[in-house]
VEXVO-550032 format. One line per 2 residues: number of its first residue (from 1); their letters; for each residue x, y, z of N, C-alpha, C, O. Coordinates in nm, 3 decimals. Layout:
BEGIN
NUM	a	X/Y/Z/X/Y/Z/X/Y/Z/X/Y/Z; ...
***
This chain:
BEGIN
1	me	-0.877/1.346/2.803/-0.818/1.402/2.672/-0.769/1.530/2.737/-0.837/1.598/2.814; -0.610/1.563/2.689/-0.661/1.740/2.733/-0.606/1.870/2.626/-0.539/1.884/2.524
3	er	-0.682/1.950/2.724/-0.706/2.051/2.596/-0.591/2.130/2.568/-0.522/2.195/2.647; -0.572/2.107/2.364/-0.459/2.216/2.368/-0.501/2.277/2.307/-0.445/2.385/2.330
5	gk	-0.591/2.295/2.212/-0.637/2.410/2.182/-0.735/2.460/2.092/-0.765/2.450/2.211; -0.820/2.505/2.005/-0.964/2.522/1.976/-0.975/2.426/1.839/-0.873/2.444/1.771
7	al	-1.043/2.356/1.792/-1.108/2.273/1.648/-1.013/2.326/1.512/-1.084/2.408/1.454; -0.892/2.313/1.445/-0.927/2.389/1.390/-0.933/2.228/1.210/-0.895/2.209/1.094
9	it	-0.989/2.183/1.291/-1.057/2.089/1.173/-1.148/1.994/1.241/-1.117/1.920/1.334; -1.266/2.005/1.182/-1.435/1.974/1.239/-1.452/1.895/1.118/-1.361/1.917/1.038
11	vr	-1.551/1.795/1.071/-1.562/1.763/1.023/-1.692/1.678/1.050/-1.688/1.631/1.164; -1.843/1.631/0.958/-1.958/1.624/0.938/-2.010/1.550/0.880/-2.001/1.559/0.758
13	dl	-2.062/1.479/0.918/-2.129/1.334/0.877/-2.070/1.337/0.689/-2.127/1.370/0.585; -1.923/1.281/0.722/-1.880/1.299/0.611/-1.877/1.126/0.502/-1.844/1.007/0.493
15	rk	-1.929/1.221/0.455/-1.984/1.054/0.297/-1.932/1.068/0.232/-1.908/1.175/0.177; -1.859/0.876/0.190/-1.842/0.920/0.039/-1.851/0.756/-0.021/-1.806/0.696/0.077
17	sf	-1.873/0.686/-0.088/-1.876/0.604/-0.206/-1.784/0.590/-0.308/-1.699/0.676/-0.331; -1.794/0.488/-0.371/-1.738/0.430/-0.417/-1.803/0.285/-0.565/-1.781/0.165/-0.547
19	dd	-1.883/0.343/-0.700/-1.925/0.246/-0.740/-1.963/0.205/-0.678/-1.898/0.100/-0.674; -2.072/0.195/-0.569/-2.225/0.172/-0.529/-2.154/0.119/-0.391/-2.220/0.051/-0.313
21	ed	-2.023/0.151/-0.363/-1.985/0.080/-0.212/-1.943/0.209/-0.100/-1.846/0.285/-0.092; -2.073/0.190/-0.018/-2.067/0.311/0.074/-1.890/0.231/0.162/-1.862/0.118/0.203
23	vl	-1.775/0.430/0.152/-1.679/0.375/0.206/-1.668/0.485/0.325/-1.562/0.490/0.387; -1.736/0.541/0.348/-1.703/0.685/0.467/-1.891/0.603/0.483/-1.958/0.566/0.387
25	vg	-1.924/0.599/0.605/-2.048/0.662/0.616/-2.106/0.726/0.763/-2.154/0.679/0.866; -2.065/0.891/0.699/-2.170/0.936/0.814/-2.030/0.981/0.928/-2.052/0.992/1.048
27	vs	-1.897/1.002/0.874/-1.803/1.014/0.974/-1.828/1.098/1.073/-1.950/1.088/1.085; -1.785/1.183/1.161/-1.759/1.368/1.249/-1.643/1.286/1.297/-1.603/1.170/1.312
29	id	-1.599/1.458/1.315/-1.522/1.423/1.450/-1.456/1.583/1.440/-1.465/1.653/1.340; -1.377/1.628/1.589/-1.320/1.752/1.565/-1.175/1.771/1.636/-1.153/1.806/1.752
31	ir	-1.076/1.736/1.525/-0.901/1.796/1.594/-0.907/1.883/1.618/-0.959/1.960/1.538; -0.856/1.932/1.746/-0.803/2.016/1.789/-0.660/2.115/1.728/-0.614/2.032/1.649
33	eg	-0.577/2.223/1.718/-0.461/2.313/1.709/-0.387/2.210/1.756/-0.440/2.124/1.827; -0.287/2.207/1.730/-0.162/2.086/1.757/-0.216/1.978/1.840/-0.209/1.992/1.963
35	dl	-0.257/1.897/1.802/-0.317/1.785/1.798/-0.240/1.663/1.702/-0.255/1.646/1.581; -0.151/1.584/1.799/-0.091/1.372/1.702/-0.226/1.301/1.697/-0.280/1.237/1.788
37	vs	-0.258/1.319/1.604/-0.381/1.232/1.564/-0.293/1.058/1.506/-0.203/1.061/1.421; -0.332/0.953/1.556/-0.307/0.855/1.475/-0.432/0.816/1.404/-0.514/0.906/1.392
39	ii	-0.456/0.724/1.364/-0.564/0.679/1.261/-0.523/0.517/1.227/-0.471/0.464/1.129; -0.573/0.465/1.357/-0.603/0.261/1.351/-0.664/0.223/1.296/-0.760/0.295/1.269
41	gp	-0.663/0.065/1.225/-0.833/0.005/1.181/-0.732/-0.093/1.060/-0.611/-0.094/1.038; -0.818/-0.149/1.016/-0.805/-0.290/0.933/-0.715/-0.200/0.826/-0.684/-0.081/0.823
43	sg	-0.684/-0.331/0.729/-0.629/-0.268/0.546/-0.816/-0.241/0.538/-0.920/-0.265/0.599; -0.768/-0.183/0.429/-0.833/-0.098/0.341/-0.891/0.066/0.291/-0.837/0.171/0.325
45	cv	-0.935/0.061/0.260/-0.973/0.213/0.162/-1.055/0.336/0.238/-1.080/0.448/0.194; -1.096/0.267/0.390/-1.131/0.405/0.493/-1.029/0.460/0.476/-0.981/0.494/0.368
47	ks	-0.975/0.476/0.612/-0.865/0.541/0.658/-0.817/0.688/0.543/-0.844/0.805/0.571; -0.751/0.650/0.432/-0.672/0.721/0.349/-0.788/0.736/0.267/-0.729/0.800/0.180
49	tf	-0.893/0.729/0.229/-1.025/0.809/0.224/-1.055/0.922/0.278/-1.075/1.031/0.225; -1.057/0.882/0.412/-1.126/1.015/0.496/-1.002/1.105/0.472/-1.031/1.222/0.443
51	lr	-0.819/1.062/0.482/-0.744/1.196/0.498/-0.753/1.261/0.345/-0.747/1.383/0.328; -0.772/1.142/0.205/-0.843/1.197/0.068/-0.917/1.304/0.121/-0.886/1.419/0.090
53	cl	-1.015/1.282/0.199/-1.115/1.385/0.156/-1.102/1.546/0.221/-1.146/1.654/0.180; -1.008/1.504/0.363/-0.936/1.593/0.488/-0.806/1.732/0.346/-0.756/1.844/0.357
55	ng	-0.809/1.657/0.269/-0.696/1.712/0.148/-0.812/1.785/0.080/-0.816/1.906/0.104; -0.901/1.740/0.005/-0.982/1.758/-0.136/-0.905/1.684/-0.254/-0.888/1.708/-0.374
57	le	-0.879/1.620/-0.198/-0.782/1.553/-0.364/-0.923/1.452/-0.398/-0.967/1.450/-0.513; -0.990/1.365/-0.283/-1.125/1.291/-0.346/-1.221/1.441/-0.271/-1.184/1.528/-0.192
59	il	-1.365/1.415/-0.347/-1.461/1.525/-0.361/-1.576/1.431/-0.244/-1.642/1.336/-0.287; -1.585/1.479/-0.087/-1.691/1.403/-0.052/-1.879/1.385/-0.131/-1.956/1.470/-0.177
61	ds	-1.889/1.261/-0.118/-2.062/1.291/-0.134/-2.071/1.393/-0.100/-2.030/1.485/-0.171; -2.152/1.426/0.078/-2.179/1.498/0.150/-2.147/1.524/0.310/-2.132/1.439/0.398
63	gt	-2.145/1.611/0.316/-2.126/1.636/0.492/-2.077/1.737/0.444/-2.102/1.781/0.332; -1.984/1.797/0.545/-1.840/1.894/0.577/-1.773/1.865/0.616/-1.784/1.778/0.703
65	vs	-1.649/1.919/0.578/-1.465/1.973/0.603/-1.461/2.105/0.646/-1.465/2.183/0.550; -1.455/2.155/0.747/-1.362/2.273/0.769/-1.229/2.232/0.816/-1.188/2.125/0.860
67	ig	-1.155/2.382/0.788/-1.000/2.353/0.833/-1.002/2.504/0.788/-1.012/2.553/0.676; -0.983/2.586/0.969/-0.957/2.646/0.956/-1.115/2.808/0.907/-1.236/2.821/0.924
69	dv	-1.022/2.872/0.856/-1.204/2.930/0.812/-1.228/2.887/0.616/-1.239/2.955/0.515; -1.227/2.796/0.634/-1.259/2.763/0.468/-1.302/2.590/0.537/-1.246/2.508/0.610
71	tl	-1.427/2.598/0.464/-1.581/2.480/0.449/-1.592/2.414/0.324/-1.607/2.474/0.217; -1.585/2.286/0.336/-1.636/2.260/0.198/-1.787/2.145/0.256/-1.765/2.060/0.343
73	tr	-1.889/2.157/0.212/-2.009/2.070/0.166/-2.134/2.121/0.102/-2.177/2.232/0.070; -2.187/1.967/0.094/-2.194/1.908/0.006/-2.347/1.846/0.018/-2.332/1.759/0.103
75	ts	-2.458/1.844/-0.014/-2.620/1.831/0.016/-2.632/1.605/0.007/-2.657/1.506/0.076; -2.582/1.655/-0.165/-2.572/1.471/-0.185/-2.464/1.503/-0.322/-2.433/1.598/-0.394
77	pe	-2.427/1.350/-0.304/-2.388/1.328/-0.440/-2.469/1.374/-0.565/-2.384/1.433/-0.632; -2.508/1.376/-0.588/-2.638/1.436/-0.635/-2.594/1.566/-0.756/-2.592/1.572/-0.879
79	er	-2.552/1.687/-0.610/-2.588/1.846/-0.585/-2.420/1.827/-0.690/-2.333/1.742/-0.675; -2.425/1.901/-0.754/-2.287/1.932/-0.884/-2.209/2.026/-0.788/-2.261/2.102/-0.706
81	pg	-2.065/2.007/-0.813/-1.984/2.075/-0.708/-1.936/2.214/-0.788/-1.829/2.202/-0.848; -1.999/2.338/-0.795/-1.952/2.455/-0.849/-1.867/2.503/-0.801/-1.794/2.455/-0.714
83	ra	-1.854/2.717/-0.901/-1.755/2.716/-0.856/-1.686/2.734/-0.745/-1.575/2.691/-0.712; -1.810/2.844/-0.654/-1.702/2.797/-0.545/-1.723/2.668/-0.505/-1.687/2.638/-0.619
85	fm	-1.743/2.579/-0.462/-1.694/2.495/-0.391/-1.542/2.398/-0.483/-1.462/2.312/-0.446; -1.559/2.457/-0.583/-1.399/2.440/-0.636/-1.301/2.516/-0.577/-1.203/2.456/-0.531
87	ea	-1.307/2.629/-0.569/-1.194/2.695/-0.576/-1.207/2.727/-0.387/-1.106/2.755/-0.321; -1.362/2.716/-0.318/-1.292/2.665/-0.218/-1.161/2.535/-0.170/-1.060/2.546/-0.100
89	th	-1.226/2.405/-0.251/-1.139/2.300/-0.215/-0.955/2.386/-0.228/-0.876/2.390/-0.134; -0.931/2.436/-0.350/-0.833/2.448/-0.363/-0.782/2.591/-0.287/-0.668/2.636/-0.300
91	el	-0.884/2.651/-0.208/-0.792/2.685/-0.100/-0.780/2.574/0.037/-0.694/2.593/0.123; -0.836/2.507/0.041/-0.804/2.434/0.151/-0.665/2.339/0.192/-0.598/2.305/0.289
93	rk	-0.672/2.323/0.031/-0.517/2.228/0.008/-0.436/2.313/0.007/-0.337/2.241/0.016; -0.380/2.455/0.002/-0.289/2.550/0.092/-0.284/2.562/0.209/-0.192/2.621/0.267
95	ev	-0.403/2.498/0.276/-0.373/2.486/0.411/-0.339/2.337/0.513/-0.346/2.319/0.634; -0.296/2.238/0.386/-0.295/2.155/0.345/-0.170/2.053/0.349/-0.176/1.972/0.256
97	gi	-0.025/2.032/0.457/0.020/1.907/0.365/0.024/1.736/0.331/0.057/1.673/0.432; 0.001/1.658/0.222/0.044/1.553/0.287/0.125/1.441/0.236/0.154/1.429/0.118
99	vf	0.153/1.376/0.312/0.208/1.272/0.217/0.207/1.101/0.287/0.185/1.039/0.391; 0.249/1.085/0.145/0.183/0.912/0.113/0.243/0.882/0.140/0.334/0.963/0.158
101	qg	0.279/0.700/0.187/0.386/0.571/0.135/0.453/0.602/0.054/0.569/0.639/0.077; 0.381/0.593/-0.112/0.520/0.635/-0.209/0.620/0.784/-0.135/0.566/0.808/-0.027
103	fn	0.696/0.847/-0.150/0.746/0.929/-0.165/0.718/1.008/-0.275/0.686/1.126/-0.257; 0.726/0.955/-0.402/0.686/1.149/-0.474/0.759/1.207/-0.524/0.730/1.288/-0.612
105	lf	0.854/1.190/-0.491/0.967/1.349/-0.567/1.007/1.302/-0.680/1.078/1.202/-0.682; 0.977/1.351/-0.767/1.002/1.404/-0.889/1.207/1.387/-0.891/1.282/1.464/-0.830
107	ph	1.270/1.228/-1.009/1.343/1.199/-1.017/1.497/1.202/-1.080/1.594/1.126/-1.078; 1.459/1.356/-1.148/1.572/1.431/-1.223/1.592/1.580/-1.122/1.676/1.668/-1.135
109	kt	1.486/1.568/-1.026/1.516/1.708/-0.912/1.607/1.708/-0.832/1.669/1.627/-0.900; 1.668/1.723/-0.755/1.730/1.686/-0.666/1.667/1.756/-0.573/1.591/1.851/-0.594
111	vl	1.711/1.690/-0.429/1.577/1.750/-0.311/1.609/1.817/-0.269/1.605/1.799/-0.148; 1.695/2.004/-0.326/1.692/2.121/-0.245/1.562/2.152/-0.403/1.466/2.227/-0.383
113	en	1.578/2.095/-0.520/1.465/2.142/-0.608/1.319/2.073/-0.579/1.212/2.133/-0.581; 1.340/1.917/-0.547/1.119/1.948/-0.530/1.142/1.972/-0.425/1.073/1.885/-0.374
115	vm	1.214/2.054/-0.293/1.108/2.121/-0.177/1.104/2.210/-0.200/1.000/2.266/-0.165; 1.207/2.296/-0.276/1.192/2.435/-0.386/1.099/2.469/-0.486/1.088/2.581/-0.538
117	la	1.040/2.382/-0.508/0.908/2.350/-0.710/0.795/2.431/-0.617/0.757/2.546/-0.637; 0.766/2.372/-0.547/0.578/2.433/-0.464/0.559/2.540/-0.499/0.500/2.602/-0.588
119	pv	0.640/2.560/-0.384/0.640/2.772/-0.384/0.647/2.837/-0.419/0.595/2.946/-0.397; 0.765/2.781/-0.549/0.774/2.870/-0.612/0.712/2.908/-0.754/0.702/3.011/-0.821
121	vv	0.658/2.704/-0.773/0.583/2.742/-0.875/0.376/2.796/-0.853/0.306/2.874/-0.917; 0.338/2.683/-0.702/0.249/2.750/-0.699/0.189/2.924/-0.585/0.088/2.995/-0.587
123	kg	0.309/2.924/-0.511/0.305/3.051/-0.431/0.335/3.132/-0.508/0.290/3.245/-0.490; 0.426/3.107/-0.630/0.515/3.249/-0.620/0.631/3.305/-0.556/0.704/3.399/-0.587
125	cg	0.630/3.205/-0.432/0.843/3.257/-0.436/0.877/3.275/-0.463/0.863/3.224/-0.574; 0.979/3.359/-0.464/1.167/3.415/-0.510/1.173/3.259/-0.455/1.115/3.189/-0.373
127	re	1.307/3.246/-0.576/1.374/3.173/-0.633/1.458/3.130/-0.380/1.471/3.062/-0.278; 1.484/3.301/-0.492/1.618/3.323/-0.337/1.558/3.253/-0.200/1.596/3.155/-0.137
129	ea	1.472/3.325/-0.185/1.354/3.322/-0.067/1.306/3.166/-0.133/1.297/3.120/-0.019; 1.281/3.087/-0.191/1.247/2.946/-0.161/1.338/2.920/-0.135/1.315/2.838/-0.046
131	rn	1.497/2.932/-0.150/1.559/2.788/-0.127/1.687/2.797/-0.025/1.784/2.727/0.001; 1.616/2.957/0.028/1.605/3.002/0.174/1.579/2.877/0.255/1.653/2.787/0.292
133	ea	1.405/2.907/0.275/1.313/2.856/0.342/1.344/2.707/0.263/1.453/2.679/0.314; 1.324/2.635/0.202/1.398/2.511/0.208/1.512/2.436/0.259/1.503/2.317/0.288
135	lr	1.652/2.526/0.274/1.696/2.471/0.292/1.741/2.423/0.504/1.782/2.335/0.579; 1.689/2.568/0.497/1.609/2.537/0.675/1.543/2.434/0.711/1.564/2.381/0.820
137	ll	1.459/2.393/0.632/1.335/2.282/0.668/1.404/2.204/0.593/1.377/2.272/0.494; 1.486/2.100/0.538/1.546/2.023/0.497/1.666/1.941/0.664/1.680/1.840/0.733
139	gk	1.725/2.091/0.642/1.770/2.119/0.812/1.697/2.094/0.948/1.770/2.048/1.036; 1.590/2.113/0.975/1.468/2.018/1.026/1.497/1.925/1.069/1.537/1.884/1.178
141	vg	1.452/1.844/0.861/1.410/1.716/0.950/1.556/1.668/0.917/1.558/1.546/0.902; 1.698/1.736/0.897/1.799/1.604/0.936/1.890/1.611/0.816/1.998/1.557/0.792
143	le	1.824/1.682/0.756/1.906/1.577/0.514/1.976/1.735/0.551/1.874/1.801/0.569; 2.087/1.826/0.571/2.143/1.949/0.563/2.189/1.909/0.494/2.161/1.988/0.403
145	gy	2.287/1.791/0.425/2.363/1.732/0.374/2.349/1.676/0.228/2.431/1.650/0.140; 2.170/1.666/0.241/2.140/1.594/0.094/2.057/1.718/-0.053/2.016/1.677/-0.161
147	ah	2.055/1.825/-0.018/2.046/1.916/-0.056/2.114/1.901/-0.246/2.026/1.960/-0.309; 2.199/1.862/-0.330/2.195/1.832/-0.342/2.212/1.708/-0.419/2.239/1.731/-0.537
149	ry	2.203/1.552/-0.379/2.139/1.458/-0.394/1.971/1.457/-0.441/1.863/1.493/-0.394; 2.026/1.387/-0.572/1.947/1.304/-0.648/1.818/1.167/-0.551/1.846/1.048/-0.567
151	pv	1.759/1.185/-0.510/1.662/1.077/-0.505/1.636/0.958/-0.527/1.535/0.892/-0.503; 1.757/0.927/-0.585/1.742/0.808/-0.605/1.926/0.748/-0.520/1.957/0.640/-0.470
153	tl	1.972/0.822/-0.530/2.028/0.785/-0.366/2.048/0.811/-0.295/2.164/0.810/-0.253; 1.928/0.862/-0.218/1.842/0.826/-0.070/1.812/0.646/-0.032/1.774/0.536/-0.070
155	sg	1.876/0.745/0.089/1.769/0.535/0.145/1.591/0.604/0.153/1.536/0.712/0.132; 1.551/0.469/0.196/1.433/0.483/0.180/1.338/0.629/0.384/1.233/0.691/0.405
157	gq	1.463/0.605/0.457/1.396/0.679/0.484/1.402/0.799/0.525/1.327/0.868/0.594; 1.562/0.824/0.446/1.653/1.031/0.352/1.500/0.983/0.235/1.519/1.033/0.124
159	aq	1.424/0.936/0.239/1.358/1.039/0.092/1.232/1.067/0.133/1.155/1.144/0.076; 1.199/0.971/0.289/1.037/1.017/0.338/1.054/1.160/0.403/0.955/1.231/0.424
161	ra	1.177/1.197/0.433/1.211/1.314/0.555/1.171/1.434/0.434/1.087/1.524/0.444; 1.225/1.414/0.364/1.272/1.476/0.197/1.134/1.534/0.145/1.115/1.634/0.075
163	ai	1.051/1.454/0.193/0.936/1.403/0.138/0.782/1.533/0.205/0.697/1.616/0.173; 0.856/1.443/0.330/0.774/1.559/0.484/0.885/1.705/0.473/0.859/1.774/0.571
165	ar	0.978/1.759/0.401/1.020/1.866/0.409/0.957/1.956/0.283/0.932/2.076/0.265; 0.947/1.859/0.222/0.849/1.919/0.101/0.703/1.986/0.088/0.651/2.081/0.030
167	al	0.668/1.880/0.177/0.495/1.924/0.251/0.523/2.040/0.317/0.453/2.135/0.281; 0.590/2.057/0.387/0.597/2.165/0.485/0.646/2.282/0.425/0.631/2.389/0.484
169	am	0.718/2.277/0.289/0.784/2.428/0.170/0.612/2.522/0.168/0.605/2.645/0.167; 0.537/2.466/0.168/0.379/2.523/0.119/0.327/2.596/0.328/0.208/2.610/0.357
171	sp	0.437/2.625/0.432/0.355/2.660/0.503/0.232/2.597/0.540/0.150/2.671/0.484; 0.146/2.482/0.614/0.039/2.380/0.605/0.063/2.482/0.801/0.145/2.546/0.866
173	rv	-0.130/2.409/0.808/-0.132/2.445/0.947/-0.186/2.301/0.955/-0.228/2.285/1.069; -0.206/2.168/0.868/-0.215/2.062/0.919/-0.137/1.945/0.821/-0.127/1.971/0.701
175	ml	-0.075/1.798/0.881/0.007/1.810/0.773/-0.075/1.689/0.805/-0.110/1.661/0.920; -0.116/1.587/0.652/-0.171/1.428/0.710/-0.048/1.354/0.629/0.035/1.404/0.553
177	yd	-0.064/1.211/0.673/0.043/1.090/0.687/-0.034/0.989/0.590/-0.153/1.004/0.617; -0.019/0.885/0.479/-0.106/0.805/0.504/0.023/0.713/0.504/0.114/0.718/0.420
179	ep	0.015/0.625/0.619/0.119/0.536/0.589/0.247/0.567/0.559/0.279/0.558/0.440; 0.346/0.608/0.656/0.451/0.719/0.538/0.565/0.601/0.621/0.684/0.629/0.638
181	ts	0.528/0.522/0.647/0.612/0.435/0.698/0.580/0.285/0.633/0.669/0.210/0.591; 0.515/0.271/0.633/0.482/0.136/0.523/0.548/0.076/0.466/0.573/-0.039/0.502
183	al	0.626/0.151/0.309/0.786/0.143/0.282/0.841/0.098/0.327/0.823/-0.022/0.306; 0.914/0.115/0.390/1.009/0.139/0.530/1.078/0.032/0.546/1.021/-0.056/0.481
185	dp	1.177/-0.012/0.601/1.215/-0.065/0.632/1.282/-0.070/0.752/1.354/0.028/0.772; 1.281/-0.165/0.850/1.250/-0.154/1.020/1.324/0.014/1.017/1.291/0.132/1.010
187	el	1.438/-0.071/1.027/1.622/0.004/1.065/1.515/0.135/1.058/1.490/0.194/1.163; 1.451/0.179/0.930/1.445/0.331/0.910/1.334/0.382/0.943/1.329/0.496/0.898
189	vg	1.241/0.356/1.000/1.081/0.379/1.042/1.137/0.494/1.147/1.100/0.611/1.155; 1.205/0.445/1.201/1.179/0.578/1.346/1.334/0.687/1.348/1.417/0.734/1.426
191	ev	1.305/0.683/1.232/1.385/0.876/1.167/1.280/0.914/1.115/1.261/1.034/1.139; 1.195/0.862/1.047/0.995/0.895/1.086/0.966/0.983/1.087/0.958/1.089/1.024
193	lq	0.939/0.916/1.200/0.878/0.852/1.321/0.889/0.965/1.441/0.813/0.979/1.537; 1.038/1.062/1.399/1.090/1.119/1.475/1.077/1.252/1.462/1.086/1.338/1.551
195	vm	1.060/1.263/1.364/1.020/1.377/1.280/0.863/1.475/1.260/0.825/1.584/1.219; 0.791/1.297/1.346/0.627/1.397/1.314/0.682/1.413/1.462/0.650/1.521/1.512
197	kd	0.756/1.332/1.541/0.738/1.408/1.695/0.748/1.574/1.699/0.681/1.658/1.759; 0.887/1.587/1.590/0.917/1.695/1.655/0.851/1.808/1.639/0.833/1.906/1.711
199	ld	0.803/1.766/1.484/0.691/1.820/1.462/0.605/1.854/1.560/0.615/1.971/1.599; 0.505/1.769/1.623/0.463/1.753/1.728/0.444/1.845/1.875/0.350/1.880/1.947
201	de	0.645/1.868/1.870/0.644/1.977/1.992/0.600/2.163/1.936/0.527/2.240/1.999; 0.655/2.185/1.837/0.626/2.318/1.784/0.515/2.346/1.729/0.490/2.437/1.651
203	gm	0.401/2.213/1.796/0.262/2.280/1.770/0.204/2.285/1.623/0.124/2.376/1.604; 0.231/2.210/1.527/0.174/2.130/1.408/0.032/2.096/1.433/-0.013/2.118/1.545
205	tq	-0.029/2.055/1.360/-0.126/1.951/1.376/-0.131/1.876/1.296/-0.159/1.913/1.182; -0.107/1.743/1.325/-0.033/1.647/1.245/-0.165/1.535/1.274/-0.211/1.499/1.383
207	vi	-0.222/1.480/1.079/-0.312/1.317/1.156/-0.241/1.215/1.061/-0.217/1.246/0.944; -0.213/1.110/1.106/-0.169/1.017/1.065/-0.172/0.890/1.074/-0.117/0.828/1.164
209	vt	-0.247/0.832/0.969/-0.247/0.692/0.931/-0.158/0.590/0.949/-0.055/0.561/0.889; -0.215/0.539/1.042/-0.016/0.474/1.074/-0.090/0.292/1.111/-0.203/0.267/1.153
211	he	0.037/0.176/1.071/0.020/0.028/1.205/0.137/0.042/1.274/0.183/-0.064/1.316; 0.231/0.193/1.311/0.306/0.158/1.425/0.252/0.152/1.554/0.317/0.199/1.647
213	mr	0.127/0.093/1.579/0.036/0.094/1.699/0.180/0.188/1.762/0.183/0.311/1.762; 0.309/0.086/1.821/0.376/0.132/1.961/0.379/0.316/1.964/0.347/0.371/2.069
215	fa	0.416/0.397/1.850/0.405/0.443/1.774/0.260/0.558/1.782/0.269/0.681/1.781; 0.125/0.472/1.790/0.025/0.570/1.861/-0.038/0.574/1.940/-0.134/0.645/1.970
217	re	0.030/0.465/1.997/-0.004/0.471/2.229/0.102/0.557/2.238/0.037/0.659/2.262; 0.258/0.605/2.236/0.300/0.671/2.281/0.283/0.813/2.268/0.268/0.892/2.362
219	as	0.287/0.857/2.081/0.298/0.988/2.012/0.175/1.057/2.045/0.165/1.166/2.100; 0.072/0.970/2.000/-0.063/1.019/1.990/-0.151/1.130/2.054/-0.058/1.211/2.052
221	dy	-0.250/1.199/2.109/-0.279/1.292/2.275/-0.356/1.178/2.236/-0.357/1.094/2.327; -0.434/1.136/2.113/-0.536/0.996/2.101/-0.509/0.979/1.933/-0.460/1.050/1.845
223	vv	-0.589/0.798/1.942/-0.575/0.755/1.832/-0.775/0.768/1.820/-0.855/0.775/1.913; -0.796/0.767/1.692/-0.901/0.706/1.610/-0.892/0.533/1.565/-0.819/0.487/1.477
225	fm	-0.961/0.478/1.628/-1.013/0.323/1.546/-1.086/0.382/1.439/-1.149/0.487/1.450; -1.073/0.280/1.289/-1.176/0.345/1.212/-1.227/0.214/1.171/-1.191/0.130/1.254
227	dr	-1.305/0.155/1.063/-1.337/0.013/1.001/-1.513/0.068/0.972/-1.600/0.139/1.023; -1.487/-0.033/0.837/-1.664/-0.011/0.759/-1.703/0.086/0.741/-1.825/0.102/0.731
229	ge	-1.596/0.213/0.729/-1.663/0.358/0.712/-1.672/0.412/0.821/-1.665/0.535/0.818; -1.686/0.361/0.925/-1.737/0.494/1.043/-1.579/0.518/1.173/-1.487/0.447/1.133
231	iv	-1.548/0.579/1.277/-1.541/0.595/1.341/-1.578/0.511/1.481/-1.694/0.538/1.513; -1.520/0.425/1.567/-1.578/0.385/1.572/-1.618/0.355/1.737/-1.702/0.310/1.814
233	ev	-1.420/0.450/1.718/-1.360/0.426/1.911/-1.281/0.586/1.897/-1.178/0.568/1.832; -1.292/0.690/1.924/-1.125/0.769/2.067/-1.119/0.705/2.144/-1.210/0.630/2.177
235	ad	-1.009/0.713/2.198/-0.965/0.727/2.308/-0.825/0.761/2.337/-0.758/0.768/2.235; -0.753/0.786/2.459/-0.607/0.799/2.404/-0.476/0.695/2.440/-0.495/0.607/2.524
237	gd	-0.427/0.700/2.416/-0.354/0.569/2.420/-0.345/0.484/2.479/-0.382/0.370/2.450; -0.291/0.524/2.585/-0.388/0.414/2.691/-0.440/0.305/2.653/-0.418/0.196/2.599
239	em	-0.558/0.409/2.730/-0.681/0.385/2.706/-0.747/0.281/2.634/-0.802/0.183/2.684; -0.731/0.331/2.422/-0.701/0.203/2.397/-0.622/0.112/2.380/-0.694/0.022/2.336
241	ft	-0.530/0.078/2.386/-0.462/-0.048/2.373/-0.447/-0.099/2.500/-0.346/-0.165/2.524; -0.530/-0.079/2.585/-0.509/-0.110/2.724/-0.604/-0.178/2.721/-0.599/-0.296/2.686
243	ap	-0.746/-0.100/2.770/-0.882/-0.106/2.764/-1.006/-0.033/2.686/-1.086/0.042/2.741; -1.008/-0.080/2.508/-1.095/-0.049/2.425/-1.204/-0.096/2.447/-1.218/-0.215/2.475
245	rn	-1.315/-0.004/2.438/-1.416/-0.039/2.558/-1.556/-0.079/2.410/-1.678/-0.100/2.412; -1.458/-0.073/2.307/-1.582/-0.160/2.215/-1.513/-0.321/2.139/-1.401/-0.364/2.165
247	er	-1.568/-0.359/2.086/-1.625/-0.482/2.108/-1.475/-0.547/1.974/-1.380/-0.625/1.981; -1.525/-0.472/1.886/-1.511/-0.490/1.765/-1.346/-0.403/1.770/-1.247/-0.452/1.716
249	tr	-1.342/-0.246/1.859/-1.165/-0.265/1.832/-1.143/-0.342/1.933/-1.030/-0.301/1.959; -1.156/-0.394/1.984/-1.073/-0.539/2.108/-1.089/-0.629/2.001/-1.015/-0.721/2.037
251	df	-1.150/-0.672/1.865/-1.093/-0.798/1.820/-1.047/-0.734/1.707/-1.000/-0.820/1.633; -1.037/-0.607/1.652/-0.904/-0.557/1.552/-0.764/-0.601/1.691/-0.660/-0.668/1.684
253	lr	-0.836/-0.518/1.812/-0.607/-0.531/1.907/-0.596/-0.678/1.915/-0.484/-0.730/1.920; -0.701/-0.748/1.916/-0.666/-0.914/2.002/-0.519/-0.952/1.891/-0.412/-0.997/1.928
255	hl	-0.568/-0.908/1.718/-0.489/-1.007/1.550/-0.379/-0.911/1.620/-0.277/-0.915/1.551; -0.364/-0.837/1.717/-0.264/-0.812/1.721/-0.098/-0.817/1.843/-0.073/-0.766/1.952
257	vg	-0.014/-0.916/1.739/0.112/-0.976/1.859/0.087/-0.861/1.912/0.081/-0.750/1.859; 0.065/-0.909/2.072/0.145/-0.824/2.183/0.059/-0.712/2.194/0.099/-0.621/2.266
259	vl	-0.080/-0.696/2.125/-0.184/-0.548/2.182/-0.216/-0.586/2.266/-0.191/-0.551/2.381; -0.266/-0.648/2.236/-0.393/-0.677/2.367/-0.411/-0.824/2.335/-0.405/-0.869/2.221
261	p	-0.446/-0.942/2.515/-0.404/-1.104/2.475/-0.535/-1.176/2.496/-0.542/-1.297/2.476
***
């Protein structure tokens, strides 16, 4: 795998369980600045929970998550997160934008207002500054002419691109995507994936949970296969989809039409 920069995301021995069921069991990985990483694996909560721990939406039971200069650490689930931990979580969220499969746009606000909202409310930006930046970002995702539309008037692909613009409005260092195309009609998938490719060209660090195997193979710097709460294999796209080393990876890919014989 090509060296593109230093590690921006560092995860060590990350563990998380729900109702005594282990979901993440000792996950460790380094993700370099500027990497586009696709996470694949069987359906379930493992991959999404991993993303939510990176963003601080789920509090890790134990282990360490570092993004840039911000670190979250717990030694056990019994260790109550204190004020310092919660303050660090707040700082970490400033570094990370996240886009879900549901667009989560406010229906009573225009596309422009949706993109402006967080910078004004969270960062205290002036409205004119936030408006200008929102218009720039809408141009970046190909929605220049949709600023004054309401979400109900958008196609699924347009709504997801608006959601990406909204996440970018907070100037994150990392973008996370949780199945961003799974709710879209097939003909709309490409326009959302193209935005991610464009951001990759600009050097944005991106982590994408996806079932779009062609995108994972062609666009990713490397692909991560997760199963049963752990990272099973990490490889570049060609190796992952033509000569995976782990039998669990091979079993998963064999069940996908046209991936492995």
